[in-house]
N, C-alpha and C positions, 0 to 999 in steps of 0.2 A: 105476289111473289112470283118469279119466273120457275117455271117448271123446267127439270133436265130430261132429255131424252136418254132411252137407254143407251144409245150409242155414244152420247156425250160423256157417261158415267168413267169408262177408261182414261178418257183424255183428263178428266178432273183428278183421278188416283195418278196418272204419271205426271202431272202438274205438281201433287203434293210432294210425290217421291223426289221429284227433281228440286223441289225447293228446300225439303230436307237434307239432299245431300249437299246442295249448295251451302246451307246453313252450316252443315257440320264441316266442309271443308274452310268456312269463314272461321270458324272457330279455332280450325287448328292454326290459322294465319294470324289470329288477333292473341298475343299471349296473355294477355290479362284476363281472359275468359276460360282459360284452361281450366283453370281448378273448380269452375262452376259447369261446365260443359262436358269434361271428358276426365280421365285418370289423368292425375298428374305424371309427368314423364318420369324415369330412373334417369338418373345424372352419373354420368362417369367422365372424371378428368384423368387423362393420362397423360403424366409429364415426363419427359423424357430429359436426360442430365448432359448438358453440353454436346448437343447436337447442331450440326452446322445446317445452313439453310437448305444445300441440296443432297442432304443425309436421305431424305426419303425418295423412294424411287418415283411418287406422283409429282415431286419437286425438282426430278431431273438427275438423282443419282443412279449409280449402279449397283448399290447394295441390295441385298434382297430382302424387302420389305412387303410382300404380298397382301398381308394383314390391312397395313396403314393404307396401301394402295386402294384396298377394297373401299375402305372407309370414305376416303378422297372420290371415288367413283359414285357413291351416295350421297355426298355432303358437298361442301364447299370449302375450297383452299384458299386461305388469303396470302396473297402473294406481298403484302406491303403492311404486315404486322409485327409489331416492335415490343419488346421485352428490356429488361435492364441488362448489364454487361456481364452481372454474375448471378449466381444463384439465390440468395437470400431475398437480395431487394425484390426481383422477380416472384418469388414465392409470396412474399408480404403483400405485393399488389394484388395477385392472382387470388389470394384469400380473401382480400377487403376490399377490391376495388379503389382504394386510395392510393395515394402518391407513397412511395416507401419510406421519405423523412417521415411524414406525418404519421406513418404507422409504427415509427420507432425502429426501421431497419436502413438507415441512411447510408449505412457502408457495411461492408462483411467486417466481422469481428476480428479476421486474419488479416484485413489489410488498414483496419482503423487504427489511426495513430492515438498514443497513449492520452495526449491532450483534449480528443476529442470524447473519449469512454465517459457515458455516462451522460453526457450533453442532450439536451433536447433533442430527439430524432436518432440519436446514436446509442441506444441502449441494450443493440443487438439481441432483441427479442420483441415480437409484437405487443405494443402497448395496449391499455384499457381504452384508449379514447378510438377504436375502432371495432366495428362489428364483422365477425367473420362471415363467410358463406354459408359454414356450417352451423353457426349459430342462426344464422338466420332461417336457412333452410330445415334445421328443426324444430324451428316455431311454426313454420307451416307445415309440420306433420312429417316431416321425412325421418327416416334413419340415416345416421350419419357416420361413415367410416374412411378411416386413413390408413395406408398402408405407404412404407418407403421414407424416403428421405424429408425430413422435417424441416430442420435448419433455421427455426424461428423461435428459438428458446430451448433450455434444457432442465427448468426448474418445473416442480409440480405446478405451479399457476402458468407457465407458459408452454407446457406440452399440449397435444392434440386434445386429449380429454378435458383441458381448462378451456379450451376454445370451441367446444361445440361439437366435438367427435364422441359418438357412443361407445365406439371401439378403436383401437390403434395400436399398430406396429409400428414405431417412429424410430429412425434416426437423428440424433440431434447436430450431427456433425457434417461437414462438407462432403465426407466420403468416407468409403470403409473397403475392407478386403470383399471380394465378390464370393468367396469361397468358404470362408471361416469367420467367426466371431473374432476378427482382429482388425484394429484401427491400420489408417495411414501412418504408420510408424515416423514418418517424417512430421506430422504433425501433432500426434496426439499418442497419449499412452495406452488407452484403451477405446474400444467402440461402444459409443453410449446407444445402444438400442435400448428401447422400453417397450413393454406392452401394457396398456392401459395405466400408464405412468409408474408402473414397477420394471425393475430389470428384467429384460426379455430372455426366456430360455430357448436360445435358438439351438437347430439341430447341430450336431458336431459338424458335419458335412452338408453344405447347401450350396445351390446359386442364387444370386440374389435377386434376379428377375423372377425366377421361379419362385423362391420363397414369398416376395411380395405379391404376386398374382394369386398362391395358394392361401394366403391370410385373406385377401379381399374376397375371395369365393367364398371363404368359411364364414365370413364375416356377413355378408349378404345373404347367404341361405341358413344361418342363423335366426334371421328375423322374417323371413318371408310369411311365417305363420299370421305375423300381424298386419296383414295386408296393406302396410303402410309402402311408399315409394322409397328408394334408397339414394343417397348421393354417395359416391364412392370416390375420393381422391387418392389415384394411385401413382406413386411417383418413385421411378425407377433410378437405379444409380446409372446404369446404363446411358452413357458411354464415360462417366466420371475416372479419373485416374485412381487406383490403378486400373487400366485398360486389360480385362480379362475375359476368357470365355472357354469352352468344351473345347476340347481336342479335336471332335469331330467337326464342329462349325469353323473352326480355326483352318482345318485342313480344305474344307469348302473354298476358302479364299487364298489359299496358298499360290503364289506366283502372280496373282491379280494386280498387284502393284508396281510390279519389276519397272515400269516406264518412268516412275517419278511422279512427282506433284505437281510440274507444272503440265503436264500431257493430262494428268486427271483434271487439273484445274480447267483445261480446255474443254474437255471431255463434259466436264459439268455443266460450263457455259451453254453448250451446245444441247447438252439435256433439258437445261432449263427453258429455252428457248422452244424446243420441241413441243414439251408440255403445256406451254401458254404460260408459264410463271415469270418471264423475264422478256422483254421486248427484242426483237430480232437484231436490232442493232446496239445490244448493251455490250458496254467495252468495259475490260478490266485492266487495273495497275498490278504493276508486278511488285509484290512485297519487298520489303527491305529485308525483312528477317527471313525471306526465301533465298537457302542458298541453290546455287546452281547443280543440277542432279548430276551432271557429267563431271563435277570436279570431286564428286564423293568418292572414296575408295570403294572396291565391290563388297569390301565387309561393311562398311558404311551403308552402301544401298541396301545388302541384304536386310541388316538392322532395322531401318526404316520401312523398308517395304514389308518385312514380317510384323511390325507393330501396327502400321496400317491393315494388314490381314487381320490382326486379332479385334481392331476397331471395328471392322465390317461384321466381324462372326459375333461380337458381342450386340451388334445393333441387331442382326437377324434373330439372335436369340432372344431378344427382346419383343422383337416384332412377333415371332413363335408364340410366347407367353400371352400376347394379347389375344392372339388368336384362338388361343385356349380359353380364354375369359369370353370373347363372343362366343363360341360354340357351346359354351356351358349355359349364356344366357338364352341362345337359341333353344336348347333343350330343355330349357324351365320355363319357356314361354315369355320371357322378359324382353328378349332382344328387340322388337319392333318399336317398343315403347319406351326405349332407352336413347338417351343426348348423349352423344360420344365427343368429347372434346379432347385433341391431341395436340401438344405443344412442346416445345423444348423451352428450358429456363434460360438460355442465353447460347451465344454462338461457340465454336469449338475450341477446346482448351489447348493453347500454345505452349504452355509450359515445360520444362523438361528440366528435372532435377540432375541429369546426368550432364547438363550443359551449363551448369551455373557455379562452374569453379572445382578446384580441388577439393575442398572441404565436403563441399554438397556430393560430388561422387564418391569419395570415401564414405561418407554417412550412409548414401543408398548401398554400396557394396557390403557395408557390413551388416544391413539388415535385410536386404534382398537377394535372391540368386538371379544376377542379371546375364547370364548364357544366353546365347542366341537359341538354342534349343528349349530353352524355359518361357519365352515370351509369351505371356499371357496366362500361362498356366499359374497354378497355387505356389504362393511364395516368390513371385515376381512383383516388380513395378514396372509395368510398361507403359509408353506415352507414345502419342503420335508427333508430340513436335508442331513446332511453328509453320514447318512446311509444307505438311500435309493438313494441318490446320486451316491453312490458306486455302488449301484445295477443300475443304469440307466445307465452305463458306462460300466457294466461289458461286455466282462472278462476282462477289462483293468483296469490298476491300475490309481488312481487320477481322478480329475474331474475340474471342471471349476477353473480357475484361475492358476492351475498347468502346469508345462511343461512336465509331465507326457502324457502318450498317452490317457488316460481318460478325460484330459483336450483339448487335442490336435486332436485326431483323431475323426472324426464324421462322419454321413453319408452323401453321395453326392449321387442323381441319375440324371443321364442325360438322357432324353428320345426325340425322334422325332419322333411321329406316322407314319407320311407319308412318310420318307424317309428311303426306304428298304436296304440302306448301314449299316443304323445303327445295332448294334447286339441286339439283343431280348433277356431278361431275363438273361445277361451275368452278371459275377462278374470280375471285374477287380483288381487283387491283387497288382499291381504294385503302386510305390509311387506316388501320386499326392499332389498337393498343392492349396491352396484358391487363389494364384496369377495365376494359371493356367487357371480359369476362365474366365477372360478378354480376353486373346487372343482366347481361343476357341469360344467365343460368335462372336468375330472380324471375326475369321475364316468362321463359318459359314455364317455370313453376308456378306461375300466376301468383307470384309474389311480389309486395311493394319493398321498393328500395328504401331503407330508412333515411328519415329528412332530421338529422339531428339529434335525435333519441333512439338508445333502443335497451331496453329491461331496465330501465331508471337510472340509466348513465347517457350523458352525453358524448356522441361519437362524431367522427370525422364525415362529411357528407362523401358518397362516392364521385369520383373525379370520370368515372366511364361513362360511356352510353352503350345501351342495349344495342347489340348487332342483329337484332331479329330482321328488320328490314332490308339489312344485305343478304341473310339467309334466304329469304324468300324471295329474293330479286326485285323488291320494291324501291329500294335505293342503292346507289353505289356506294356510298359512305354515310357512315352517321355523325361526321366529325365536320364542324362548320370550318370552311376553307380561311377565314379569318381568325380563327381563334388558335392562340399558342399553345404549345404544351412542351413544359420544359423536363429536362432529365440531369442527374448528377450522379457520378458514383464514383470515388476515389479522387475527383479531381478530373475525371474525363466527362465533358458537359456535351448537353445537345439543346438546341430548341427547333421545335418542328412548327411548320407554319403552311399551310397549303401544301403547295407541292415542294416546297423550299426545305433544307435542314442547315441551320448554323452548328457547326461541330468544332469542338477542340479536345485534343488529346494531349495529355503530358508524357514527357519522357518515361520509358522507352518506348512509349507507343506513338508519340506524335512529338511536334515542335511545340506545344504550348500556345500555339497561335489559332486564332479562329479562321475558319474556312467555311466556305457557303457552297451548297450543291443544289442542284434540283433535282430530287431522289426519284423522281417519275419518268424524266427522261435519261438521266444519268443515274440509275441505282447503283451502279460500281464506284460511282464517287470518283471519276477521273477528270472532270473539269472543275476547276476552283472557280469562281464566279466573284469572288470576294472582290477583287481590284475593279472588276468592271460594274458592280451592283453596290457601292458603298452605302448610299441611302440605306437598300435594305438591311445590310449588315449593320448598322447603326439603329435600323427600328427594331431588329431583332436581338440584337445584343441589349437593346431596352426591355425587351420582353422576359430575356433570360432574366436580368438582373431582379425584375419584379418578381418573376416565380421564386430566384433562390432567397430574397428576402421574405416572401410570402411561407416558404416551405422551411426557413430554418437551414437553409444550405451552410455548413461551416466553409470558410475557406482553408485550402490544405497548406500545411507548414511548408515554409520554404526548402526547396530541394527534395520535396515529397517525392518518391515513387511506390507503386503498389508493390512490385515484387520486391523491393529493398526493405520495404515494413512488413509484408511477409518474414523475411528472413530475420528481421529484427525481432517481431513478435514473437516467433518461434523460440530464438534464443531467449527471450524473457519469460515466456511461459512453458517451454517445455525443456530447453537443453539446459540452463542453468539450474531447474529444481531436480534435475535429472544427475546432475553432476553434484549437486550439495545431498542428493540422497544418497551418493556414492561415498560420501565422508567417513561412515562409519567403518565402510570395507577398506577405504584408503587408510585409515587410522590403523584399523587392526592389520593391514598388511606392513604399513610403517613399524608398527611396534614389533612384529615376528622378524623383519630384517634386521632391526636394531638389534632384538635379542640373539639373533645368529651372529650378529657381529660381535656383541659382547661376549657370547659365548665361545669363539673363536680365539678371540684374544686372552682368554682366562685358559685356554688350552696351550695356548703358545706361552705364555706366562709359567704354566706347571711342567710343561716339557723343556722349558730353558732351565730349570732349577735342576 
């Protein structure tokens, strides 16, 4: 045996130390080893509602989002990440890693035609053929919490507590008032907030982003003594209709948007280029729904610019609450070992009830104070409309509901502050999808993805792929360039394959025809390649047909349009029941009037004698 000299012993110790450090770093870059080699990370998913692609400062926007920008500097921004065109389908895919049709949310209930209701894939709530990320992480030893917008079912068996969450404050609907326990009165008669499956007792006065973070912090703190890691799904109402914010936040944005949406759209394009989110030669289309700003009256410009100021204020308020949550995690020593995931559920909301005809305007004015000075305040229904929605999505085409990039491509930030294997401040341009998030989080937790069975039931396999190799810089994308990925919502459809996207939007969002774009070279979808590449179109149409058949996508009724279907469903489920509920009052009023008429006639007869 070789003897070591006294001088060689420090070198031996140094070599061992170096090896241990290298092994520790290696364990951080191999997610499957995390459960065995280090403490599992806490996981926080932060979901914004209806945020546009460039709303976050780190993606090119002008709104103040310093806390999200700080997370972006610590992690990876995904510039080619896609969700669904509206909330429920995205939330279903996020929670399960499975396509929305297979998970039971093939369409929003609000836009589902009656003939589709209850059909496979169109139940309006998560089905039992999927396992949620909360169920899987709880099985791996996590505490699981949910706060904010759920919109994946409203019954006892479909609320968060039945889908893997230990504690939950959940809104089952698409939106609600941000200051009080009041619904969006144009869609619902009451706000369906529940806590742990029972009607929630909300404060008389609150602000939604603050309330949602308050509950998340309380839930996290309540289980700290267990020593278990936590998974918290935190789902904001910001910036869903009604767009509302506190006066001080609104004042900070006053006058910011007086140049209008066309100027903002170009500003956002330049900002995205400067931050490396978009290529330097990215082009934009002029949206057909974007009115010429200079053609508006001064009063209209003031109203629209004021609405966008509220939108910015609401975003900043949400970011501030995220900062408060982060500060709390730092104070409790949880921050470094927490994974943060931030995304929006879809692109910005273009709808404006005040522009949908006389009946809609009358309904809004009857139920809300729409005066200019009340914009964004309690009792108002403020919206940004299609013009500023197109700017929030810039430099992309389209917005919420559409299958265009402005509806599907949304910001995604993933950061793990204490993991040196993660890239910092990087931009990932490769294609990614919302179904990738669940397998990514399972990989970080050192937990296996289910392979067809979970807790005694058959479940759909996850469609997504773990993004961990992208987060560590080992791969530019985790998706096979030859593997197609199909999408459909309310008749608006897309097929992604490599750099290409085949897309179709029904009226009023499009012409109902298929168009082909290279969304890597032309993310703004400005150059339709369909006529030049008919063979590619035919092959991708065949891929889409295969996807639609496999996922049970139902064809839309002839003449279907999502906005018209919303109006029809509201009439059927809200307005007519409201009118029927008034019949006793109407009958009583009729009886009183008839009685008065009879009494007057009797008086006249008596007086004439």
